[in-house]
C-alpha atoms as an extended CHARMM CRD file, in Angstrom:
* protein
*
       188  EXT
         1         1  UNK       CA             44.3570000000       -8.3640000000      -85.6190000000  PROA      1               0.0000000000
         2         2  UNK       CA             45.0850000000       -9.0500000000      -89.3580000000  PROA      2               0.0000000000
         3         3  UNK       CA             41.9240000000      -11.2070000000      -91.3540000000  PROA      3               0.0000000000
         4         4  UNK       CA             43.2630000000      -14.0230000000      -93.4590000000  PROA      4               0.0000000000
         5         5  UNK       CA             42.2150000000      -14.1280000000      -96.8420000000  PROA      5               0.0000000000
         6         6  UNK       CA             39.9070000000      -16.8480000000      -96.3120000000  PROA      6               0.0000000000
         7         7  UNK       CA             37.8220000000      -14.9800000000      -94.2400000000  PROA      7               0.0000000000
         8         8  UNK       CA             37.6950000000      -11.8180000000      -96.7690000000  PROA      8               0.0000000000
         9         9  UNK       CA             36.8420000000      -14.2520000000      -99.0620000000  PROA      9               0.0000000000
        10        10  UNK       CA             33.4730000000      -15.7280000000      -97.1680000000  PROA      10              0.0000000000
        11        11  UNK       CA             32.6410000000      -12.4180000000      -95.8560000000  PROA      11              0.0000000000
        12        12  UNK       CA             32.2660000000      -10.7010000000      -99.5530000000  PROA      12              0.0000000000
        13        13  UNK       CA             30.5280000000      -13.8200000000     -100.5620000000  PROA      13              0.0000000000
        14        14  UNK       CA             27.9940000000      -13.5200000000      -97.5960000000  PROA      14              0.0000000000
        15        15  UNK       CA             27.7890000000       -9.7250000000      -98.6750000000  PROA      15              0.0000000000
        16        16  UNK       CA             26.8520000000      -11.0200000000     -102.1720000000  PROA      16              0.0000000000
        17        17  UNK       CA             24.6840000000      -13.5170000000     -101.0980000000  PROA      17              0.0000000000
        18        18  UNK       CA             22.3580000000      -11.1900000000      -99.1890000000  PROA      18              0.0000000000
        19        19  UNK       CA             22.5360000000       -8.4060000000     -102.3010000000  PROA      19              0.0000000000
        20        20  UNK       CA             21.3290000000      -11.5960000000     -104.7340000000  PROA      20              0.0000000000
        21        21  UNK       CA             18.2630000000      -12.1510000000     -102.2860000000  PROA      21              0.0000000000
        22        22  UNK       CA             17.7100000000       -8.6590000000     -101.8730000000  PROA      22              0.0000000000
        23        23  UNK       CA             17.7310000000       -8.2940000000     -105.8630000000  PROA      23              0.0000000000
        24        24  UNK       CA             15.2250000000      -11.2460000000     -106.2530000000  PROA      24              0.0000000000
        25        25  UNK       CA             12.8360000000       -9.8560000000     -103.9300000000  PROA      25              0.0000000000
        26        26  UNK       CA             12.6750000000       -6.4160000000     -105.5470000000  PROA      26              0.0000000000
        27        27  UNK       CA             12.1780000000       -8.6030000000     -108.9390000000  PROA      27              0.0000000000
        28        28  UNK       CA              9.3060000000      -10.6310000000     -107.2270000000  PROA      28              0.0000000000
        29        29  UNK       CA              7.8030000000       -7.6080000000     -105.7830000000  PROA      29              0.0000000000
        30        30  UNK       CA              7.8410000000       -5.6850000000     -108.8100000000  PROA      30              0.0000000000
        31        31  UNK       CA              6.3980000000       -8.9490000000     -111.0690000000  PROA      31              0.0000000000
        32        32  UNK       CA              3.7220000000       -9.4540000000     -108.3250000000  PROA      32              0.0000000000
        33        33  UNK       CA              2.6660000000       -5.7040000000     -108.4970000000  PROA      33              0.0000000000
        34        34  UNK       CA              2.8350000000       -5.5120000000     -112.0710000000  PROA      34              0.0000000000
        35        35  UNK       CA              0.3060000000       -8.5910000000     -112.4170000000  PROA      35              0.0000000000
        36        36  UNK       CA             -1.9930000000       -7.8670000000     -109.7620000000  PROA      36              0.0000000000
        37        37  UNK       CA             -2.5960000000       -4.0640000000     -110.3300000000  PROA      37              0.0000000000
        38        38  UNK       CA             -2.4580000000       -4.3570000000     -114.2330000000  PROA      38              0.0000000000
        39        39  UNK       CA             -0.2330000000       -1.7020000000     -114.7580000000  PROA      39              0.0000000000
        40        40  UNK       CA             -0.7880000000        0.7010000000     -118.1730000000  PROA      40              0.0000000000
        41        41  UNK       CA              2.6230000000        1.1450000000     -118.5660000000  PROA      41              0.0000000000
        42        42  UNK       CA              1.8710000000        2.7970000000     -122.0070000000  PROA      42              0.0000000000
        43        43  UNK       CA              0.4630000000        6.0070000000     -119.7460000000  PROA      43              0.0000000000
        44        44  UNK       CA              3.2790000000        6.0470000000     -117.6440000000  PROA      44              0.0000000000
        45        45  UNK       CA              1.0470000000        5.6410000000     -114.4620000000  PROA      45              0.0000000000
        46        46  UNK       CA             -0.4220000000        3.2800000000     -112.5640000000  PROA      46              0.0000000000
        47        47  UNK       CA             -4.1620000000        2.3610000000     -113.4360000000  PROA      47              0.0000000000
        48        48  UNK       CA             -6.1480000000       -0.0830000000     -112.9350000000  PROA      48              0.0000000000
        49        49  UNK       CA             -7.7170000000       -1.6130000000     -116.0060000000  PROA      49              0.0000000000
        50        50  UNK       CA            -11.2200000000       -2.0900000000     -116.1880000000  PROA      50              0.0000000000
        51        51  UNK       CA            -13.4650000000       -5.5490000000     -116.3940000000  PROA      51              0.0000000000
        52        52  UNK       CA            -14.8390000000       -5.9120000000     -119.7810000000  PROA      52              0.0000000000
        53        53  UNK       CA            -16.9940000000       -8.7650000000     -121.0850000000  PROA      53              0.0000000000
        54        54  UNK       CA            -13.5810000000      -10.8180000000     -122.1510000000  PROA      54              0.0000000000
        55        55  UNK       CA            -13.1920000000      -11.2230000000     -118.4680000000  PROA      55              0.0000000000
        56        56  UNK       CA            -16.1490000000      -13.1520000000     -118.3490000000  PROA      56              0.0000000000
        57        57  UNK       CA            -17.3780000000      -11.9070000000     -115.1490000000  PROA      57              0.0000000000
        58        58  UNK       CA            -21.1140000000      -12.0030000000     -113.4900000000  PROA      58              0.0000000000
        59        59  UNK       CA            -22.3460000000       -9.2930000000     -110.9930000000  PROA      59              0.0000000000
        60        60  UNK       CA            -23.9680000000      -10.8310000000     -108.3580000000  PROA      60              0.0000000000
        61        61  UNK       CA            -26.2690000000       -8.0620000000     -106.5390000000  PROA      61              0.0000000000
        62        62  UNK       CA            -29.8130000000       -7.9770000000     -104.3630000000  PROA      62              0.0000000000
        63        63  UNK       CA            -32.4300000000       -8.3000000000     -106.9330000000  PROA      63              0.0000000000
        64        64  UNK       CA            -34.3290000000       -4.9890000000     -105.7050000000  PROA      64              0.0000000000
        65        65  UNK       CA            -31.4980000000       -3.1450000000     -107.6680000000  PROA      65              0.0000000000
        66        66  UNK       CA            -32.0380000000       -3.8870000000     -110.9950000000  PROA      66              0.0000000000
        67        67  UNK       CA            -34.7410000000       -2.0670000000     -112.5200000000  PROA      67              0.0000000000
        68        68  UNK       CA            -34.4850000000       -3.1980000000     -116.4780000000  PROA      68              0.0000000000
        69        69  UNK       CA            -34.6360000000       -6.5080000000     -118.2910000000  PROA      69              0.0000000000
        70        70  UNK       CA            -31.9650000000       -5.2210000000     -120.9140000000  PROA      70              0.0000000000
        71        71  UNK       CA            -29.6810000000       -5.1600000000     -118.1520000000  PROA      71              0.0000000000
        72        72  UNK       CA            -28.3380000000       -2.8320000000     -115.5580000000  PROA      72              0.0000000000
        73        73  UNK       CA            -26.0180000000        0.4650000000     -115.4310000000  PROA      73              0.0000000000
        74        74  UNK       CA            -25.1770000000        1.0790000000     -111.8810000000  PROA      74              0.0000000000
        75        75  UNK       CA            -22.9450000000        3.8070000000     -110.3760000000  PROA      75              0.0000000000
        76        76  UNK       CA            -21.1200000000        2.5000000000     -107.0250000000  PROA      76              0.0000000000
        77        77  UNK       CA            -19.7950000000        5.1580000000     -105.2330000000  PROA      77              0.0000000000
        78        78  UNK       CA            -17.9300000000        4.4950000000     -102.1370000000  PROA      78              0.0000000000
        79        79  UNK       CA            -16.6350000000        7.9290000000     -100.5430000000  PROA      79              0.0000000000
        80        80  UNK       CA            -16.5650000000       10.2520000000      -97.3630000000  PROA      80              0.0000000000
        81        81  UNK       CA            -20.0570000000       10.6620000000      -96.4800000000  PROA      81              0.0000000000
        82        82  UNK       CA            -19.5580000000       13.7530000000      -97.8130000000  PROA      82              0.0000000000
        83        83  UNK       CA            -22.6960000000       14.6310000000     -100.7620000000  PROA      83              0.0000000000
        84        84  UNK       CA            -21.3190000000       18.2910000000     -101.8000000000  PROA      84              0.0000000000
        85        85  UNK       CA            -17.5940000000       16.8660000000     -102.1120000000  PROA      85              0.0000000000
        86        86  UNK       CA            -18.6430000000       14.0990000000     -104.8840000000  PROA      86              0.0000000000
        87        87  UNK       CA            -21.5180000000       16.0790000000     -106.6870000000  PROA      87              0.0000000000
        88        88  UNK       CA            -20.0290000000       17.7080000000     -108.9980000000  PROA      88              0.0000000000
        89        89  UNK       CA            -17.9020000000       14.3890000000     -110.2860000000  PROA      89              0.0000000000
        90        90  UNK       CA            -21.1290000000       12.4060000000     -110.2450000000  PROA      90              0.0000000000
        91        91  UNK       CA            -23.2970000000       14.9130000000     -111.7020000000  PROA      91              0.0000000000
        92        92  UNK       CA            -20.9870000000       15.5750000000     -115.1640000000  PROA      92              0.0000000000
        93        93  UNK       CA            -21.2770000000       11.0940000000     -115.5950000000  PROA      93              0.0000000000
        94        94  UNK       CA            -25.4760000000       11.4700000000     -114.6670000000  PROA      94              0.0000000000
        95        95  UNK       CA            -25.6280000000       14.1280000000     -116.8610000000  PROA      95              0.0000000000
        96        96  UNK       CA            -23.8200000000       12.6620000000     -119.7510000000  PROA      96              0.0000000000
        97        97  UNK       CA            -25.9510000000        9.2300000000     -119.4830000000  PROA      97              0.0000000000
        98        98  UNK       CA            -28.8230000000       11.1340000000     -119.8410000000  PROA      98              0.0000000000
        99        99  UNK       CA            -27.6220000000       13.2170000000     -122.5550000000  PROA      99              0.0000000000
       100       100  UNK       CA            -26.6370000000        9.8490000000     -124.3590000000  PROA      100             0.0000000000
       101       101  UNK       CA            -30.4510000000        8.7880000000     -124.3000000000  PROA      101             0.0000000000
       102       102  UNK       CA            -29.9190000000        5.7540000000     -123.1810000000  PROA      102             0.0000000000
       103       103  UNK       CA            -32.9730000000        2.7870000000     -122.9940000000  PROA      103             0.0000000000
       104       104  UNK       CA            -32.0060000000        2.0330000000     -119.3630000000  PROA      104             0.0000000000
       105       105  UNK       CA            -31.9470000000        4.4720000000     -116.2160000000  PROA      105             0.0000000000
       106       106  UNK       CA            -28.5380000000        4.6360000000     -114.0240000000  PROA      106             0.0000000000
       107       107  UNK       CA            -28.7560000000        3.4010000000     -110.3230000000  PROA      107             0.0000000000
       108       108  UNK       CA            -26.3300000000        4.8060000000     -108.1820000000  PROA      108             0.0000000000
       109       109  UNK       CA            -25.5340000000        2.9020000000     -105.1170000000  PROA      109             0.0000000000
       110       110  UNK       CA            -23.6710000000        4.6060000000     -102.3350000000  PROA      110             0.0000000000
       111       111  UNK       CA            -22.0560000000        3.4030000000      -99.5510000000  PROA      111             0.0000000000
       112       112  UNK       CA            -20.1570000000        5.1240000000      -97.1300000000  PROA      112             0.0000000000
       113       113  UNK       CA            -16.7930000000        4.8510000000      -96.4850000000  PROA      113             0.0000000000
       114       114  UNK       CA            -16.9560000000        6.1470000000      -93.0010000000  PROA      114             0.0000000000
       115       115  UNK       CA            -19.2020000000        5.8930000000      -89.9230000000  PROA      115             0.0000000000
       116       116  UNK       CA            -21.8800000000        8.4510000000      -90.7380000000  PROA      116             0.0000000000
       117       117  UNK       CA            -25.1190000000        9.7650000000      -89.3450000000  PROA      117             0.0000000000
       118       118  UNK       CA            -28.5890000000       10.0050000000      -91.1290000000  PROA      118             0.0000000000
       119       119  UNK       CA            -27.7950000000       13.7000000000      -91.7910000000  PROA      119             0.0000000000
       120       120  UNK       CA            -25.2770000000       13.0240000000      -94.1080000000  PROA      120             0.0000000000
       121       121  UNK       CA            -27.1640000000       10.7630000000      -95.6190000000  PROA      121             0.0000000000
       122       122  UNK       CA            -30.0950000000       12.8540000000      -96.2280000000  PROA      122             0.0000000000
       123       123  UNK       CA            -27.9420000000       15.0040000000      -98.3360000000  PROA      123             0.0000000000
       124       124  UNK       CA            -26.8610000000       12.2120000000     -100.5730000000  PROA      124             0.0000000000
       125       125  UNK       CA            -31.0740000000       11.7540000000     -101.2040000000  PROA      125             0.0000000000
       126       126  UNK       CA            -31.1690000000       15.8720000000     -101.4340000000  PROA      126             0.0000000000
       127       127  UNK       CA            -28.3760000000       16.0690000000     -104.0950000000  PROA      127             0.0000000000
       128       128  UNK       CA            -28.7260000000       12.8160000000     -106.2520000000  PROA      128             0.0000000000
       129       129  UNK       CA            -32.7620000000       11.6960000000     -105.6730000000  PROA      129             0.0000000000
       130       130  UNK       CA            -34.0740000000       13.5200000000     -108.0440000000  PROA      130             0.0000000000
       131       131  UNK       CA            -31.6260000000       13.0140000000     -110.6640000000  PROA      131             0.0000000000
       132       132  UNK       CA            -30.6850000000        9.3930000000     -110.4180000000  PROA      132             0.0000000000
       133       133  UNK       CA            -32.1640000000        6.3780000000     -108.7220000000  PROA      133             0.0000000000
       134       134  UNK       CA            -30.1880000000        6.1720000000     -105.0280000000  PROA      134             0.0000000000
       135       135  UNK       CA            -29.9690000000        3.0990000000     -103.1620000000  PROA      135             0.0000000000
       136       136  UNK       CA            -27.6430000000        3.5570000000     -100.1800000000  PROA      136             0.0000000000
       137       137  UNK       CA            -26.1450000000        0.5810000000      -98.3750000000  PROA      137             0.0000000000
       138       138  UNK       CA            -24.7210000000        0.4770000000      -95.0940000000  PROA      138             0.0000000000
       139       139  UNK       CA            -23.4280000000       -3.0500000000      -95.7730000000  PROA      139             0.0000000000
       140       140  UNK       CA            -20.9250000000       -3.7760000000      -98.8570000000  PROA      140             0.0000000000
       141       141  UNK       CA            -22.9110000000       -6.4430000000     -100.6490000000  PROA      141             0.0000000000
       142       142  UNK       CA            -21.9690000000       -5.6900000000     -103.9590000000  PROA      142             0.0000000000
       143       143  UNK       CA            -18.0140000000       -5.9220000000     -102.9960000000  PROA      143             0.0000000000
       144       144  UNK       CA            -18.4960000000       -9.1530000000     -101.1710000000  PROA      144             0.0000000000
       145       145  UNK       CA            -20.4470000000      -11.0500000000     -103.4800000000  PROA      145             0.0000000000
       146       146  UNK       CA            -17.7770000000       -9.9550000000     -106.3100000000  PROA      146             0.0000000000
       147       147  UNK       CA            -14.6310000000      -10.1540000000     -105.4820000000  PROA      147             0.0000000000
       148       148  UNK       CA            -13.5510000000       -9.6420000000     -108.8510000000  PROA      148             0.0000000000
       149       149  UNK       CA            -14.5250000000       -5.3510000000     -108.0930000000  PROA      149             0.0000000000
       150       150  UNK       CA            -10.8330000000       -3.6820000000     -106.9600000000  PROA      150             0.0000000000
       151       151  UNK       CA            -11.6500000000       -2.4260000000     -103.1690000000  PROA      151             0.0000000000
       152       152  UNK       CA            -10.9780000000        1.6730000000     -102.6240000000  PROA      152             0.0000000000
       153       153  UNK       CA            -12.0160000000        2.4160000000     -106.0890000000  PROA      153             0.0000000000
       154       154  UNK       CA            -14.3400000000        5.2100000000     -104.7970000000  PROA      154             0.0000000000
       155       155  UNK       CA            -16.4420000000        5.8260000000     -108.1750000000  PROA      155             0.0000000000
       156       156  UNK       CA            -17.0470000000        2.0260000000     -109.8180000000  PROA      156             0.0000000000
       157       157  UNK       CA            -19.0540000000        2.1460000000     -113.2930000000  PROA      157             0.0000000000
       158       158  UNK       CA            -21.0460000000       -1.1740000000     -113.7510000000  PROA      158             0.0000000000
       159       159  UNK       CA            -22.7880000000       -2.1630000000     -117.1310000000  PROA      159             0.0000000000
       160       160  UNK       CA            -24.1590000000       -5.5400000000     -117.2870000000  PROA      160             0.0000000000
       161       161  UNK       CA            -26.2660000000       -7.1290000000     -119.8740000000  PROA      161             0.0000000000
       162       162  UNK       CA            -29.7110000000       -9.2100000000     -119.2700000000  PROA      162             0.0000000000
       163       163  UNK       CA            -28.0260000000      -12.0970000000     -118.0540000000  PROA      163             0.0000000000
       164       164  UNK       CA            -25.9700000000      -10.1280000000     -115.4920000000  PROA      164             0.0000000000
       165       165  UNK       CA            -22.4360000000      -10.0820000000     -117.6470000000  PROA      165             0.0000000000
       166       166  UNK       CA            -20.3420000000       -7.7350000000     -117.0670000000  PROA      166             0.0000000000
       167       167  UNK       CA            -19.7250000000       -5.3180000000     -119.9420000000  PROA      167             0.0000000000
       168       168  UNK       CA            -17.6630000000       -2.7150000000     -118.2860000000  PROA      168             0.0000000000
       169       169  UNK       CA            -16.4830000000       -2.5000000000     -114.4640000000  PROA      169             0.0000000000
       170       170  UNK       CA            -14.0360000000        0.1560000000     -113.5620000000  PROA      170             0.0000000000
       171       171  UNK       CA            -13.9590000000        3.7080000000     -113.0680000000  PROA      171             0.0000000000
       172       172  UNK       CA            -17.0480000000        5.7800000000     -114.3620000000  PROA      172             0.0000000000
       173       173  UNK       CA            -14.4360000000        8.6900000000     -115.0930000000  PROA      173             0.0000000000
       174       174  UNK       CA            -12.7340000000        5.8230000000     -117.3970000000  PROA      174             0.0000000000
       175       175  UNK       CA            -13.1660000000        7.2020000000     -121.0020000000  PROA      175             0.0000000000
       176       176  UNK       CA            -14.5880000000        3.6180000000     -122.1210000000  PROA      176             0.0000000000
       177       177  UNK       CA            -17.5010000000        4.2140000000     -119.6690000000  PROA      177             0.0000000000
       178       178  UNK       CA            -19.8700000000        6.2630000000     -121.6750000000  PROA      178             0.0000000000
       179       179  UNK       CA            -18.9260000000        4.2390000000     -125.0380000000  PROA      179             0.0000000000
       180       180  UNK       CA            -19.9050000000        1.2380000000     -123.5670000000  PROA      180             0.0000000000
       181       181  UNK       CA            -23.3860000000        2.4050000000     -121.8270000000  PROA      181             0.0000000000
       182       182  UNK       CA            -24.0920000000        3.8710000000     -125.3110000000  PROA      182             0.0000000000
       183       183  UNK       CA            -23.5190000000        0.2320000000     -127.1520000000  PROA      183             0.0000000000
       184       184  UNK       CA            -25.3420000000       -1.6820000000     -124.6350000000  PROA      184             0.0000000000
       185       185  UNK       CA            -28.3580000000        0.9130000000     -123.9250000000  PROA      185             0.0000000000
       186       186  UNK       CA            -28.2040000000        3.0060000000     -126.7120000000  PROA      186             0.0000000000
       187       187  UNK       CA            -31.6530000000        3.5100000000     -129.2570000000  PROA      187             0.0000000000
       188       188  UNK       CA            -29.9580000000        2.3420000000     -132.2580000000  PROA      188             0.0000000000
């Protein structure tokens, strides 16, 4: 059975349209991904850009978290309930903050990322409560009240001023976190 030249041309047009639709779909997907996840292309890897004061975000939180009129320094930890697993990461940051001699005491808000029992939460209090004010949240009120927060971040550092305007929000392992803390709450 022979195909006519008109049928062959129709077939190639059909294949070309499918290919064009696929290319357009891929371009839209990549463009959307870059916009939504704010890729840091200069480092060659995907990373989340921290929120800064230029983004004009305000932190909404339960008022019992604040412990200073100057603002707040919050370490939000959303991990699997294993205090020993996150101890070295958290304590490196806490020790750096304490060595900087800031005028505000940091608060650590721990939100377990999985179902836990009281012994796991007790482990967090044993590991961290003597070094930093620790609050455990079973409900994720901070993440719910602040839709600008990126979910699944793990270790989130937030610095606010006296009006609760966010000066920094992003990974507390980000190189800009500690300088922002010092700028906001330093002694000089």
